[in-house]
MIVEX-283451 format. One record per residue (C-alpha): x, y, z; residue number from 1; residue in three letters. Coordinates in Angstrom, 3 decimals. Last residue first. Layout:
<rs>
X,Y,Z,NUM,Ala $
...
</rs>
This chain:
<rs>
388.331,191.641,96.505,257,Lys $
385.591,193.533,98.139,256,Lys $
386.688,197.478,98.539,255,Tyr $
386.205,199.838,101.210,254,Tyr $
386.053,203.264,101.259,253,Val $
386.353,205.265,104.128,252,Tyr $
385.261,208.732,105.013,251,Leu $
385.885,210.547,108.882,250,Asp $
384.089,213.860,110.011,249,Tyr $
385.213,216.265,111.922,248,His $
383.747,219.381,113.459,247,Gly $
385.108,221.582,115.832,246,Thr $
382.783,224.369,117.913,245,Ile $
384.319,227.758,117.570,244,Tyr $
385.568,230.437,119.620,243,Lys $
384.546,227.967,123.155,242,Ala $
384.699,229.169,126.150,241,Asn $
380.738,230.332,126.156,240,Phe $
380.193,226.359,124.785,239,Phe $
382.154,224.895,127.126,238,Ser $
379.970,227.038,130.058,237,Thr $
376.929,225.586,128.009,236,Met $
377.824,221.935,127.929,235,Val $
378.222,221.628,132.220,234,Leu $
375.297,223.432,132.994,233,Arg $
373.673,221.236,131.129,232,Glu $
375.068,218.657,132.467,231,Phe $
374.295,219.599,135.957,230,Glu $
370.442,220.470,134.881,229,Thr $
369.854,216.676,133.566,228,Ser $
369.689,216.687,129.450,227,Trp $
366.171,216.647,128.577,226,Ser $
363.902,213.448,127.938,225,Lys $
363.428,211.877,124.504,224,Met $
364.691,208.518,125.134,223,Ser $
367.067,208.456,123.013,222,Tyr $
369.814,207.044,125.283,221,Asn $
370.157,210.354,126.817,220,Val $
373.352,211.292,124.848,219,Ile $
371.686,210.105,121.595,218,Lys $
368.970,212.456,121.780,217,Gln $
371.058,215.657,121.833,216,Tyr $
372.801,213.859,118.588,215,Thr $
369.894,213.578,116.863,214,Gly $
371.442,215.646,113.643,213,Ile $
367.868,218.256,114.580,212,Ser $
368.266,218.208,118.050,211,Lys $
372.145,219.438,118.056,210,Leu $
371.373,221.968,115.915,209,Tyr $
368.497,223.045,118.407,208,Glu $
371.286,223.157,120.871,207,Ile $
373.539,224.921,119.112,206,Phe $
370.853,227.773,118.576,205,Gln $
369.805,227.870,122.342,204,Gly $
373.323,228.324,122.797,203,Tyr $
373.647,231.665,120.343,202,Ser $
373.988,232.900,117.224,201,Asp $
375.773,229.363,116.544,200,Phe $
380.179,228.851,115.048,199,Gln $
381.438,225.734,113.241,198,Met $
384.653,224.597,112.676,197,Leu $
385.382,222.254,109.685,196,Phe $
387.937,218.825,109.625,195,Ile $
387.563,216.516,107.004,194,Ser $
389.590,213.363,107.207,193,Lys $
389.621,210.943,104.292,192,Lys $
390.782,207.263,103.950,191,Tyr $
390.264,205.695,100.763,190,Leu $
390.986,202.312,99.351,189,Leu $
390.633,200.135,102.312,188,Gln $
390.813,196.409,100.852,187,Val $
388.119,194.013,102.358,186,Leu $
387.576,190.424,103.097,185,Asp $
386.323,190.630,106.133,184,Phe $
387.385,190.637,109.923,183,Asp $
389.803,193.606,109.493,182,Ser $
386.482,195.835,109.088,181,Phe $
386.197,196.784,112.473,180,Met $
389.510,196.711,113.569,179,Asp $
390.030,199.190,110.554,178,Asn $
386.940,202.000,111.906,177,Ile $
388.075,201.369,115.582,176,Gln $
391.391,202.303,114.451,175,Lys $
390.422,205.461,112.574,174,Glu $
388.814,206.645,115.683,173,Ser $
384.683,206.094,115.852,172,Phe $
382.930,209.113,117.499,171,Arg $
378.956,208.177,118.762,170,Gly $
378.087,211.087,120.882,169,Ile $
378.131,209.446,124.174,168,Ser $
381.621,207.495,123.207,167,Asp $
381.067,203.482,123.537,166,Asp $
384.032,201.519,124.463,165,Pro $
385.734,203.823,126.949,164,Val $
389.806,204.122,127.014,163,Asn $
389.859,206.714,124.071,162,Ser $
387.877,208.937,125.660,161,Cys $
386.399,211.917,123.924,160,Tyr $
385.931,215.247,125.224,159,Ala $
382.513,216.555,124.760,158,Phe $
381.738,220.095,124.086,157,Ile $
385.067,221.880,122.504,156,Glu $
385.690,218.188,121.185,155,Lys $
382.685,218.359,118.936,154,Leu $
383.655,216.089,116.518,153,Tyr $
387.698,215.799,117.311,152,Glu $
387.397,211.785,117.489,151,Val $
385.729,211.300,114.379,150,Gly $
382.001,211.567,113.227,149,Pro $
380.839,209.024,110.345,148,Val $
381.412,208.771,106.745,147,Thr $
380.948,204.965,105.218,146,Leu $
381.457,204.158,101.566,145,Met $
380.814,200.321,101.165,144,Ile $
382.492,198.945,97.609,143,Leu $
382.154,196.104,95.474,142,Gly $
384.448,194.221,93.531,141,Asn $
382.483,191.305,94.516,140,Lys $
379.356,192.179,94.929,139,Glu $
377.783,193.138,98.461,138,Leu $
375.004,191.905,100.689,137,Leu $
377.183,190.020,102.685,136,Ser $
379.635,192.999,103.066,135,Tyr $
376.578,195.086,104.110,134,Ala $
375.759,192.354,106.430,133,Lys $
378.666,192.242,108.677,132,Lys $
379.166,195.837,108.652,131,Ile $
375.728,196.088,109.973,130,Ala $
376.471,193.466,112.820,129,Ser $
379.766,195.381,113.448,128,Gln $
377.961,198.871,114.556,127,Pro $
375.256,197.088,116.667,126,Asn $
373.347,199.487,117.973,125,Ser $
373.113,201.537,115.345,124,Met $
373.043,205.412,115.719,123,His $
376.848,205.558,115.278,122,His $
376.594,203.818,112.004,121,Leu $
374.525,206.296,110.445,120,Val $
376.013,209.224,108.633,119,Tyr $
376.304,208.051,105.653,118,Asn $
376.423,204.128,105.599,117,Phe $
376.556,203.710,101.230,116,Ile $
376.759,200.110,100.267,115,Val $
377.878,199.785,96.829,114,Val $
377.517,197.312,94.249,113,Asp $
374.948,196.011,95.535,112,Phe $
373.229,192.436,96.343,111,Thr $
370.246,190.699,95.409,110,Arg $
366.965,188.700,97.370,109,Gly $
366.601,192.214,99.664,108,Pro $
366.337,190.893,103.186,107,Asn $
366.658,193.825,105.454,106,Phe $
365.418,193.036,109.060,105,Asp $
369.375,194.037,110.558,104,Ser $
368.909,197.107,108.600,103,Phe $
365.546,198.311,109.984,102,Asp $
362.824,198.950,107.625,101,Ile $
360.993,201.980,106.068,100,Ser $
361.383,201.240,102.158,99,Ser $
362.981,203.935,99.149,98,Phe $
362.760,202.599,95.925,97,Ser $
364.738,204.269,92.409,96,Ile $
364.961,203.262,89.084,95,Asn $
367.003,205.951,87.544,94,Asn $
365.532,209.646,86.612,93,Arg $
363.527,210.620,89.384,92,Ala $
361.108,212.804,89.662,91,Asn $
358.772,211.934,92.104,90,Ile $
361.832,211.291,94.282,89,Ser $
361.486,213.929,96.591,88,Asn $
358.349,212.896,97.815,87,Gln $
359.213,209.213,97.907,86,Lys $
362.589,210.670,100.162,85,Ala $
360.025,212.961,102.567,84,Ile $
357.794,209.517,102.628,83,Gln $
360.802,207.731,104.167,82,Ile $
361.896,209.918,106.933,81,Met $
358.658,210.193,108.546,80,Lys $
359.060,205.817,108.353,79,Glu $
362.066,206.281,110.141,78,Ser $
364.064,203.139,110.275,77,Ile $
365.723,203.510,107.068,76,Asp $
366.435,202.465,103.984,75,Ile $
366.939,203.467,100.290,74,Gly $
367.559,201.312,96.900,73,Tyr $
368.987,203.020,93.585,72,Leu $
368.886,201.008,90.122,71,His $
371.092,202.748,88.069,70,Cys $
370.626,203.014,84.045,69,Asp $
372.234,206.646,84.782,68,Lys $
373.839,209.335,86.383,67,Tyr $
374.788,212.391,87.501,66,Glu $
370.952,213.745,88.854,65,Ser $
370.494,210.285,90.363,64,Asp $
373.626,210.260,92.103,63,Ile $
372.260,213.684,94.155,62,Arg $
369.045,211.922,94.539,61,Leu $
370.828,208.745,95.913,60,Leu $
372.334,211.188,98.812,59,Asn $
369.531,213.759,99.381,58,Lys $
366.938,210.785,100.265,57,Gly $
365.320,212.066,103.532,56,Ala $
366.916,209.823,105.240,55,Gly $
369.504,207.322,103.855,54,Cys $
369.672,205.024,107.093,53,Gly $
371.332,202.149,104.422,52,Val $
371.847,203.804,101.239,51,Asp $
372.129,200.860,98.475,50,Leu $
373.354,201.382,95.195,49,Ile $
372.904,199.221,91.828,48,Arg $
375.237,200.502,89.626,47,Met $
374.996,200.942,85.704,46,Gly $
376.285,204.441,85.659,45,Asn $
379.520,205.323,87.543,44,His $
380.218,206.001,91.749,43,Ile $
383.651,206.034,93.403,42,Trp $
385.075,209.457,92.273,41,Asn $
381.647,210.978,92.277,40,Lys $
381.406,209.932,95.708,39,Tyr $
383.671,211.986,96.845,38,Glu $
382.252,215.262,96.492,37,Thr $
379.112,215.303,99.274,36,Lys $
380.277,212.787,101.012,35,Phe $
383.183,214.793,102.355,34,Pro $
380.056,217.095,104.059,33,Asn $
381.349,219.949,106.533,32,Lys $
384.154,220.915,103.869,31,Gln $
385.996,224.269,105.913,30,Gly $
384.574,227.191,107.391,29,Ile $
380.892,227.476,109.063,28,Cys $
378.831,229.762,110.458,27,Asn $
375.247,230.959,110.731,26,Ser $
375.073,227.119,111.579,25,Ile $
371.017,226.708,111.998,24,Leu $
370.999,226.611,109.045,23,Ser $
372.580,223.439,108.276,22,Gly $
369.024,221.820,109.868,21,Lys $
366.902,222.789,106.731,20,Ser $
367.014,219.355,104.964,19,Asn $
365.982,217.402,108.155,18,Trp $
363.212,219.873,109.173,17,Asp $
360.275,217.228,108.935,16,Pro $
362.126,214.374,109.696,15,Ala $
362.822,215.537,113.284,14,Ile $
360.393,213.798,115.091,13,Ser $
360.647,210.784,113.038,12,Thr $
364.277,210.389,113.696,11,Phe $
363.375,210.162,117.334,10,Val $
360.857,208.002,116.992,9,Asn $
363.152,205.806,115.018,8,Ala $
365.932,205.823,117.327,7,Val $
363.426,204.758,119.816,6,Arg $
361.886,201.929,118.197,5,Asp $
365.473,201.018,117.286,4,Arg $
366.329,200.544,121.332,3,Glu $
363.634,198.050,122.078,2,Lys $
360.590,200.126,124.161,1,Met $
</rs>
């Protein structure tokens, strides 16, 4: 089975509980989702916006509730996610559409003012290729808005090694992102580092959280298999030794000249 099919299967399995995954965190200190407030500084009426890996459509529905005369497009590899997004958007004010398709196969025949990657790039097998495609779909003066796990994400549990090309849970350093965008005629307008602290009522709840966001499955190459006993033991020991679990998301905005 191809990796994108395995990824689709994972996110289809977790789609029904996608909107409630935050409830698995018993206590959160700091801003967990920087996009939730930052998009208001860049979006305005009348834009054509593409959300890649849109999930249940929450980002586009936020935009729909605040702006008018927009054309909003959401794509996701999981058909179940798209079904939920369509159900959620029945009363949308703007022209909004959702499609189940891999971004590499997406050929819309139009360009966009904004392309959003919110917590999705680390689940793509070729992030560089995705950025290249997003650039080709951007209007002049268009924006790419990108949110990814930073190097401190879950650091108490999974050590980040800068000399390893592919991090096991998909974290990106600022340098990696800058290098990825350096091939294109884009200007970085924003880099925002968001650190937050999480607590969980139990180890089991923590594991359920990792499964609810696809991180658990990513570690085993989206195979839907369980971790090895030895690996599970190491993770459990690290969890009980940590008072807080660090969250870290980096938000970038790039501008096409």
